[in-house]
C-alpha positions in Angstrom: 87.3 7.8 117.2 84.3 9.2 119.0 81.2 10.6 117.0 81.6 14.0 115.7 79.0 16.7 115.7 77.8 15.7 112.2 76.4 12.5 113.6 74.0 13.9 116.0 70.7 13.8 114.1 69.0 10.4 114.9 66.1 11.2 112.6 62.5 10.2 113.3 61.7 11.3 109.8 58.8 9.8 107.7 59.6 8.4 104.3 57.7 11.5 102.7 59.5 13.7 104.6 63.0 12.1 103.7 62.0 11.9 100.1 61.2 15.7 100.0 64.4 16.5 101.9 66.5 14.6 99.3 64.7 16.0 96.3 65.2 19.7 97.6 68.9 19.0 98.4 70.2 17.3 95.2 71.5 19.5 92.6 70.3 19.6 89.0 72.9 18.6 86.3 74.5 20.9 83.9 73.3 20.9 80.4 75.0 19.9 77.1 74.1 19.2 73.5 73.8 15.5 72.3 73.4 13.9 68.8 69.8 12.6 68.6 70.8 8.9 68.7 72.6 9.6 72.1 69.8 11.5 73.6 67.2 8.8 74.3 65.9 9.2 77.9 67.5 12.4 78.5 65.5 15.6 79.7 65.0 18.9 77.4 66.7 21.7 79.1 65.1 24.2 76.9 61.7 24.4 74.7 62.0 23.6 71.0 60.5 26.1 68.6 59.8 24.9 65.1 61.7 26.8 62.4 59.2 25.4 59.8 55.7 24.1 59.0 55.1 20.5 59.3 54.2 19.3 56.8 56.2 21.9 55.0 53.9 21.7 52.0 50.4 20.3 51.2 50.8 17.0 50.1 48.9 14.0 49.0 47.9 11.1 51.7 47.9 8.2 49.2 48.6 7.2 45.6 45.9 8.5 43.2 45.1 11.5 41.2 45.1 15.1 42.3 42.1 17.0 40.9 39.8 19.9 41.4 36.6 19.0 43.4 34.4 21.1 40.9 35.6 18.9 38.2 35.0 15.6 39.9 31.9 16.5 42.0 28.8 14.2 40.6 31.1 11.5 39.4 29.4 7.8 39.4 29.8 4.6 37.8 26.9 5.3 35.5 28.0 8.8 34.9 31.9 8.8 35.2 34.1 12.0 34.4 37.1 11.9 32.3 40.0 14.1 33.1 43.3 14.7 31.2 46.6 13.6 32.9 49.0 16.4 32.6 51.9 15.2 34.7 53.2 12.4 37.2 54.4 13.7 40.9 56.3 11.0 42.6 57.3 11.9 46.2 60.1 14.2 46.3 59.4 16.0 43.3 57.5 19.4 42.9 54.8 19.8 40.3 55.6 21.8 37.4 52.0 22.6 36.3 48.9 24.3 37.8 45.6 22.5 37.1 43.0 23.9 35.2 39.6 22.8 34.4 39.3 19.3 33.1 42.9 18.2 34.2 44.5 16.1 36.8 47.8 14.8 37.8 49.1 11.2 38.8 50.3 11.6 42.1 52.0 9.4 44.9 52.0 9.4 48.7 53.8 12.3 50.2 54.2 14.3 47.0 53.4 17.9 47.1 49.8 18.8 45.6 50.0 20.9 42.4 48.2 24.4 42.3 44.6 24.2 41.6 44.2 20.8 43.3 42.2 20.4 46.3 41.4 16.4 46.3 43.2 13.2 45.8 40.9 10.7 43.9 42.1 7.2 45.0 43.1 5.0 42.2 40.5 2.2 42.9 37.9 4.8 41.8 39.6 5.3 38.5 40.4 3.6 35.1 43.5 4.9 33.3 43.5 5.6 29.5 46.4 6.7 27.3 46.5 10.2 28.6 43.7 10.7 30.6 41.6 9.0 33.6 38.2 8.1 34.1 36.8 8.8 37.5 33.7 6.8 38.7 33.0 8.2 42.3 33.1 11.6 44.0 33.6 10.2 47.4 37.2 11.8 47.8 36.2 15.4 46.8 38.0 17.6 49.3 40.0 14.8 51.3 43.2 12.8 51.1 45.3 15.6 51.6 47.8 16.8 54.2 47.8 20.4 54.7 50.9 22.5 55.3 51.4 22.9 58.9 48.6 20.9 60.0 50.8 19.0 62.3 53.3 21.6 63.4 53.2 25.3 62.8 56.4 27.4 62.4 57.0 29.3 65.4 55.1 26.9 67.8 56.5 25.2 70.6 57.1 21.7 69.5 58.3 20.3 72.8 58.5 21.9 76.3 61.6 22.1 78.6 61.3 19.2 80.9 60.2 16.7 78.4 61.8 13.4 78.5 63.0 12.2 75.1 61.4 8.9 73.9 61.4 7.7 70.4 58.4 9.7 69.3 60.0 12.7 70.6 63.4 12.1 69.0 61.3 11.7 65.8 59.7 14.8 66.2 62.8 16.6 66.8 64.5 15.2 63.6 61.4 16.3 61.6 62.1 19.8 62.5 65.8 19.7 61.8 66.9 19.6 65.6 70.1 17.5 65.4 71.6 18.3 68.9 68.9 19.1 71.4 70.1 20.9 74.7 69.5 18.1 77.6 70.4 17.8 81.2 73.4 15.5 81.5 72.6 12.1 83.0 74.0 12.1 86.6 76.9 9.7 87.2 76.0 7.6 90.1 78.5 6.0 92.5 77.9 2.5 93.7 79.8 1.5 96.9 79.1 -1.9 98.6 80.5 -2.8 102.0 81.2 -5.9 104.3 84.0 -8.5 104.6 81.3 -11.1 103.7 80.5 -9.6 100.4 82.5 -10.6 97.1 81.5 -10.0 93.7 80.0 -12.5 91.5 83.1 -13.2 89.6 84.4 -15.3 92.6 81.8 -18.2 92.4 84.2 -20.6 94.2 83.7 -18.5 97.3 80.2 -18.0 96.9 79.3 -21.7 96.4 81.5 -22.7 99.1 79.0 -20.8 101.6 81.9 -18.8 102.7 81.0 -15.5 101.1 77.8 -13.8 99.9 77.5 -12.5 96.3 77.2 -8.6 96.0 73.7 -8.8 94.5 73.2 -5.2 95.6 75.7 -3.8 93.3 74.2 -5.2 90.2 70.6 -4.7 91.1 71.5 -1.0 91.8 73.5 -0.7 88.5 70.4 -1.7 86.6 68.0 0.3 88.8 70.3 3.4 88.1 70.3 2.8 84.5 66.5 2.5 84.6 66.2 5.7 86.4 68.1 7.6 83.8 71.6 7.6 85.4 75.0 6.4 84.7 76.3 3.8 87.1 79.7 3.6 88.3 80.9 0.7 90.5 83.2 1.9 93.2 83.7 -1.6 94.6 83.1 -3.3 98.1 84.7 -1.4 100.9 85.9 -3.8 103.7 84.7 -3.5 107.4 87.7 -1.4 108.5 87.8 2.5 108.7 90.6 2.9 106.3 88.9 0.7 103.6 85.7 2.8 103.9 87.5 6.3 103.9 89.7 5.3 100.9 86.4 4.1 98.9 84.6 7.4 100.0 87.4 9.5 98.6 86.2 8.4 95.3 83.1 10.3 95.7 84.3 13.4 93.6 84.1 11.2 90.6 80.6 11.1 90.8 77.5 13.4 90.8 75.6 11.2 93.4 77.0 8.5 95.7 74.9 5.6 96.7 76.2 3.0 99.5 74.8 -0.1 100.7 75.2 -1.3 104.5 77.3 0.1 107.0 75.0 2.8 108.4 73.3 1.0 111.3 74.8 0.9 114.9 76.8 -2.2 114.7 80.5 -2.0 115.9 81.6 -2.9 112.2 79.5 0.0 110.6 82.0 2.6 109.9 80.3 4.6 107.1 79.1 7.5 109.5 82.6 7.9 111.1 84.1 8.0 107.7 81.9 10.6 106.3 82.6 12.8 109.4 86.4 12.1 109.2 86.1 13.5 105.5 84.4 16.5 106.3 81.0 15.5 105.4 77.6 15.9 106.8 74.8 13.5 107.7 71.3 15.1 107.6 69.4 11.9 108.6 70.3 8.3 109.3 67.0 6.4 110.3 63.5 6.7 109.1 60.2 5.6 110.4 59.5 2.8 107.8 60.0 -0.9 107.1 61.7 -2.3 105.4 64.6 -0.1 105.1 64.7 2.0 108.6 68.6 2.5 108.4 68.5 5.2 105.4 70.9 8.1 105.4 71.4 11.2 103.6 74.0 13.9 103.6 77.1 14.8 101.6 80.7 13.7 101.3 83.5 15.8 99.8 80.7 18.1 98.2 78.8 15.2 96.8 75.3 14.2 97.8 75.4 10.7 99.3 72.4 8.3 100.0 73.0 5.5 102.2 70.8 2.4 101.8 70.6 -0.7 104.0 72.5 -3.9 103.3 69.4 -6.2 103.1 68.7 -6.7 99.2 64.9 -5.8 99.5 65.6 -3.0 101.9 68.0 -1.8 99.3 65.7 -2.2 96.3 62.6 -0.5 98.0 64.6 2.4 99.6 66.1 3.0 96.1 62.5 3.3 94.7 61.5 5.7 97.1 64.6 8.0 97.5 67.3 7.3 95.0 65.2 7.1 91.8 63.4 10.4 92.5 66.8 12.0 93.2 68.3 10.6 89.9 65.3 12.1 88.1 65.4 15.4 89.7 69.0 15.7 88.8 68.3 14.7 85.2 65.9 17.8 84.8 62.6 15.8 85.3 60.0 18.1 86.9 58.1 15.1 88.2 60.4 12.7 89.8 57.9 10.8 91.8 55.8 7.9 90.8 52.2 8.2 91.7 50.3 6.1 94.1 47.0 4.2 93.1 44.3 3.1 95.5 43.8 -0.6 95.3 41.6 -3.1 97.0 43.5 -5.4 99.4 42.8 -9.0 98.6 43.8 -10.3 102.1 44.0 -9.2 105.7 47.4 -8.0 107.0 49.1 -8.0 110.3 51.7 -5.3 111.0 53.8 -3.6 113.4 52.0 -0.4 114.1 55.0 1.7 114.9 56.2 2.0 111.4 55.1 2.9 107.9 54.9 -0.3 105.7 56.1 -0.8 102.1 54.9 -4.3 101.3 55.9 -6.2 98.2 52.7 -7.0 96.3 51.1 -8.1 93.1 48.2 -5.8 91.7 46.0 -7.4 89.5 42.8 -6.1 87.4 39.5 -7.7 88.6 36.0 -7.0 87.8 35.7 -4.8 91.1 38.9 -2.9 90.0 42.6 -3.4 90.8 43.3 -5.8 93.9 46.7 -6.3 95.6 48.0 -9.5 97.3 51.3 -9.8 98.9 54.2 -11.9 97.2 54.3 -14.0 100.3 56.8 -13.7 103.5 58.1 -10.0 103.6 61.4 -10.6 105.2 63.9 -8.0 103.9 66.3 -10.7 102.6 63.9 -12.4 100.5 65.1 -10.9 97.0 62.8 -13.2 95.0 59.9 -11.3 96.3 60.9 -8.4 94.3 60.8 -10.6 91.2 57.2 -11.3 91.9 56.2 -7.8 93.0 54.7 -5.1 90.7 53.8 -2.8 93.4 54.6 -1.6 96.9 51.4 -1.8 99.0 51.6 1.2 101.7 50.1 0.8 105.2 50.3 3.9 107.3 52.1 4.0 110.7 49.8 3.2 113.5 47.9 0.4 111.8 48.4 -3.1 113.1 46.1 -4.8 110.6 44.2 -4.1 107.2 40.8 -5.7 106.4 40.1 -7.6 103.3 38.4 -5.2 100.8 39.9 -2.3 102.4 41.7 0.4 99.8 45.2 1.0 100.4 47.8 3.1 98.4 50.0 1.3 96.1 53.0 2.5 94.3 53.1 0.4 90.9 56.6 0.0 90.0 56.1 0.2 86.3 53.6 3.0 86.3 54.9 5.8 84.0 52.8 8.4 85.5 54.9 10.8 87.7 54.0 13.6 90.0 55.8 16.6 91.8 55.6 15.1 95.2 55.6 11.6 96.6 52.3 10.0 97.3 53.3 8.1 100.4 
């Protein structure tokens, strides 16, 4: 079957242009309320306003004696002050009395401060008698208390919409009694492999015989999707026939985003673009000015956004980082989907093909003169172990055929938690 009109774009987009195009095209996920223990890694869809002060009451920051500053001021070991203990206040119990002159209360960490008290005297500076305590220092006058609302004020915004919920954020939500925050649903991301030579890892005999290749991409992408905040769904491996590719693509509506590997170049066994067109889909672009990973496609099939990645393992991982990961984050409600780039010093000279932008696997290390990057070794797109060693992608602009030792180049650090609204490449 000939190419349909939806195949016509043979893109000369840069990686940056492609990333921005995908970011603008993918839809944001619907919202839902999740229990706190299920919400880790999701993104708030609305601001959270505190219904209470936190702490809700002024309380003790340590075990000791609640007292009035005017009664304790001037106490020394030579001239101690004796106060009458009128009650014990453990955490979780409210005081029954107001302190008057010459009185104090035994108090424990977190317990509410009694009326009249403005200090908690640490127990190391005291000597307890039968119903009184001797205080031998005034160093704790006016301190060791937590004021009501000093952390969070009632009516204040605790967390903004767009906040990713980590452990600390979940703790804050629990502290203000938000049991089911409104969050964006994690996108369900379908993974479709392709190729007659590919089998899953559960067929070791075929792999070890050398007759077949393990589907490493499916498992790599499964992990990367989870790390990006999506829910992976393995759609299997399409064989190199138009019918098999169409049958697998027909499952796209089960997903929020479809990611394919291989099948998008110009080989006679690459049927993916034909199948997308036959299913009424569209292809916005299918080739980029970058290395590794030039055969990257984007469009929609059966109403679902689709990103086509190369079949080579390294190319698939690099292009996932540049295009799929930001798309998942954007769909999941992140206002800042792109990792930042950081200038690093090149630790070696590099020779390149000048017609493409390069994303080189590198190791960035701190040195006395600042961060320095060195390549992981050979940069072939099938050397998957290079991604094990790499902690960054060193970016060299299109048009450069070499770089010098000591030159500053942008690097995308793969574990950098800082994200931006636009790509830095």
